[in-house]
N, C-alpha and C positions, 0 to 999 in steps of 0.2 A: 395407725401404728400397731405394731405387734404386741406391745406391752402397755397396759393401762393400770396404774396403781392408785386410782382415786375414782370411786363411783358409789352411788347410793341406790338403795332399794326401798320397798315399802316397809322394811324393818325400821327405817327412820323416816326420812322425808322425801324418798324417791317415789316415782309413779309406777314402776314395774316391780313385780315380785322378785325375790332373789334369783329364782330359776329363770324368770323373764330377762333379768339383766344378763345372766350368763349366756343364755341363748342368743340374745341380741349381740353380745360381744363376739360370740362364735361366728355369727352370720357376717359380722363386719371384719373378720380376719384377726381378731385379737387372740393370741395364744397364751399370754400370761396376764391374769386379771387379779386384782385385789379388790374385794368388796369392803368398803370402808364406811359403814353406816355410822351415824352420829351416836356415840355413847351407848352402843349396844352390840352384842354379838349374835343377836337372835336370828339373823338371816344366814349365818354361816353354814349350819347343817344342810339346809335346802340348797344353798349355792354349791357346796362341796359335792353333793349327790349329782346335781346337774352337770357340773364341770367334769366329773369322772365319766359320766355317760357320753359327753361330747368330746372328751380328749383335751380340754383346756386345763392348763396348770393354774390352780387357784391358790393365791396367797391369802392367808387369814389376815384381815385388817380391821382397823377401827379408827374413827376420827373423834378424838376427845376434846371437849370444850374446857377452857381454862382462862385465867386472867393474868395479864401482865401490864403494869403501869396504867391500871384503870380501864384497859381495853379487853374485850373478849378475843381470845386467840384460839386457833384450832391446831392440834398436833396429831399427826398420823402415826399409828403404830402398826408394825408388820411382823409376822412370823413369831408371835409371842406364844406362850403356853396359855391356852384359853381358860384353863382351870386355875391359873395362878391366883393365890389368895389376894394379893395386892390389887390385881385387876378386877377381880370379882367384887371386892369391897368398894372400889372406886365407881364401878358401874352401878352398884346398888344405891350409892349415895346420889349419883347423878339422876338415876331413875326417880328416886323419891323427890328430889328437887324439881324435876320437870313436872311431876304431878302437882306439886304445891303451886307451881307457876300457873299451870292450866286452870286450877281451881280458883286462883285469884283473878285471872282473866275472866272467867265465868262470872264471878261475883261482881266485878266492875261493869261488865256488859249488862247484867241483869238489873243493876241499879239505874241504868240508862234506858230501861224499857225493852231490853232484848233478853228475855228469859230462855233457859234451856240450851244455851250455846255449847256447854261442855258435853251434854248428852248428844246434841246434834253433831258436834265435831267427832265424837267417838263413832257415831253412825257412819260418818264419811269414811273414817279409818276402816271400819269393818267391811264396808262395801268394797274397799280396795284390797281386802285381805291382809291388812297390816297387823303388826304385832301388838302386844299390850302396852307399848310405850305411850306416854301421855301425848294427847293431841298438840300439835304446834299451831302457830298462827295461820298458816295456809288452810289447815283443816277448819279452824274457826271461820275463816273468810268464806270457804265454800258453803258451810251451813248458813252463814248470814245471808248469802245470796239466795239460797233455796228458801229461806224463811221470809224473804222480802224485806229484811232490815236494811239492805243496801242493794244497789242495782247490779254491781259487778265486783270482782275481786279488787280492782284498782280503788274503787270507792271505799271498800272495807278497810284497806290499808291507809288511804288518805285521811279518813275520818276517825278511825278507831284503833287500828292495829299497827300502824307504821311507827317509825322511830319518834319517840317523844309523845305519842298519843296515849290515850287512856289504857288501851290494851297492850301497850309495850311494857310488860312486866319484866323487870330485870331479875335474872337468877344469880345466886351467889355461887359462881363456879369456883373450883379449887384453883390454886395458883399454878403458874407455869412450872415452877420448881417442883411442887408436889406431884404434878402430872408426869413430869419427866422421871421422877423417882419411881412412880407406879409402873411406867412402861419399862424402865430399866430392870426393876425387880421382877418383871414378868418375862424377861428375856427378849424384848422387842427390839427391832431396828426402828429408829425414830426419825421422822421427817417433819419439818415445819411446813404446814399447809399454806398455800397461796399467800406468800408474804406481801404481795402487792395489793391484796384485797383490803388490807387495813389502811385506814386513813392517816398514814404516818408521813412525816418528812423523811428524807433520805437518812438524816442523822439518827432519828428515832428508830427507823427500820434497822439500821446497822447495830444500834444498841440492843434491839430485840434479838438479832442473830447472835450477838456476843453473849447475851444471857442464855440463849438456847444452847450454845456450845458449852458454856460453863456448866450448865445443868446436865450435860451428857448426851445432847442430840447428835445425830449422825448425818443428816441430809437436809437439803433445802428442796422444796418443790419448785424447781426452776421453771417448769412449764406447766401451766394449768389451763386446759381448754384453749379458747381462742385468744389467749393473752397476747399482747402485741410484742413484736420482735425486740423492741427497746427494753421492755421489762425482762424478757427472757435473758437478754445479754447482761443487764445489770445484776440479775440474780445469779447468773453464772459467774460473774466477777466476784460476788460475795462468797459463793461456794469455793472458788479458788483461794480467795484471801483467807478464809477461815478453815481451810482444809476439810470441807464438807463434801459428801457425795451429792450427786444431782438426782432428784426424783422427778417424775412427770406423770400426769394423768388428765383425763378428760373432765373430772368433777361432774360426771353425768348424773342428772336427776330424773330425766325423762325425755321422751321424744319432743323435739321442737322447743327445747328449753336452752339452758346456757351452752351446752355443747353435746356432741354425739360421742358414743363410746369409741375409744381408740383414736379420738381426734384431738390433737394438740400440736403445738410447734415443737420441732425436734430441738433438744438441747444442743449446744455447740459440741463439736466432735472431740474437743480436747478436755472436757470435764469428765471426772470419774463418775460412773453411774451406780445407783443404789441396787438396781434389780439383779445383777449377777450374784450378789450375796444372799438374795432371797429365794433363788430358784435353783433347780437341779443342774442347770447348765446356762451358759451365757447366751442371752437372747438379744441380738442386735435389733435396732430399730429398722423396720421394713421401709 
């Protein structure tokens, strides 16, 4: 696809540097790209410089974590003012919370005879050229494998880091309402990320979309990577019903993972698209 509005770099939990993501997108024919790292803008300067050199149109993006009805939800913001005070305050609070979470994971693992995991996870980050964000569970898993605490990443999550396990430390994210306020105050266009990734019934998902609209959201991510056609169609219907624009992206994290840059199912032709309002000119899907 010519447009990709959802991808990640080593500034958060991706495998490639921001410049590496932009270069790979260019090689795959993407002309409009949004870098949407989790809760950080750290990768944008490097991505902008690379995009300018390659002739890609880069849209400033971010994926913010929040809560709604007891579940963690992700919201994508685009085209904001990066220095907006509301956005800077929100990112600082998320950054602090992520570090507190990593420190708690480290304490819990050390109590089970696995010392040095936070330091080791930071080492993994630094080897990959990642930013100063707190290590996430995949970084801990990689170190645990290297240290011989587990045999592989799968075992790290099955025994220690997966949902409901000792290292599954919950963070107190801001609410959906406050996150939407932050993005609106920062001049962003706002999309609800991958609505089908949440373990919701159809009724609960519709209530989420209604709350998103009430809070001032603009678009639904109708197509996310290799999402099945039936989900794309269902989300397109929700976008039509609620008068929302349609967004789409690969949700790329790295080679041979969830999906490849520029790869996702095309939204239906009759839904209004988000990206023309983000870019200098209208870019059809190739």
